[in-house]
C-alpha positions, -999 to +999 in steps of 0.1 A: +309+790-524+277+794-507+251+767-510+215+763-506+203+735-484+165+741-483+160+705-492+178+694-461+158+721-440+127+707-454+138+673-445+148+684-409+113+698-405+096+664-416+121+647-391+109+670-363+072+666-372+074+630-360+079+631-324+111+614-311+137+624-337+164+639-315+157+611-288+162+585-314+192+601-326+208+599-292+198+563-289+216+555-321+246+579-310+251+564-276+249+528-291+274+536-318+305+536-296+310+523-259+326+557-247+299+578-259+272+568-232+296+579-206+300+615-220+262+621-214+262+605-177+258+637-160+238+656-191+203+671-186+190+655-218+160+678-221+184+707-223+208+688-246+178+678-269+170+716-274+207+723-278+211+697-306+178+710-323+194+744-324+227+729-335+216+711-364+199+742-377+231+763-370+252+736-387+230+739-418+231+776-419+269+775-414+272+753-446+251+777-465+276+804-458+258+824-433+281+847-415+256+852-387+261+817-372+299+817-373+302+829-337+279+802-325+297+775-343+331+787-331+315+787-295+301+751-299+335+738-313+353+755-283+331+738-259+339+705-275+376+712-280+404+694-261+403+723-235+367+729-235+340+721-210+328+690-229+358+676-250+349+654-277+375+634-294+375+639-331+369+603-341+335+605-325+322+629-350+320+601-373+294+585-351+276+616-346+271+621-382+262+584-392+237+584-362+219+617-376+219+602-411+204+569-398+176+589-377+168+609-408+164+576-428+140+565-402+120+597-396+119+614-432+095+595-453+112+613-482+145+603-475+165+586-503+202+584-512+204+617-528+189+635-496+211+617-474+240+627-494+228+664-491+225+659-453+260+648-452+273+675-474+253+701-452+266+689-419+303+683-430+312+718-428+305+721-391+319+688-383+352+696-400+352+727-381+348+712-346+375+686-355+398+714-368+393+734-335+399+704-313 
């Protein structure tokens, strides 16, 4: 069933208007589990920031049922699979999602419980797909 997440996309836009949203996400994410910081030890964070900006938009489009982004989601999931270039253990995705939701609460002045639940609903299909492809 296709969904419309224009409310989440609008929220994401408000978050990006306030500089530092993605950087704040990474601060929260790296602090959420001791093993996460080590995963980024050799990462070019400026490239990673751009990749995440696109990745969030792609994940929302995926949840909306867009077939156009399916290949991109599959490629990202393969990169993070156990045989991929940057394997991410499935239990860490909980921290990823929680960190995004915390950053949204901090950066979107319109964030409320309903909008945060919509964010979670919008990101869940991509997260589940990454875990399934691990």
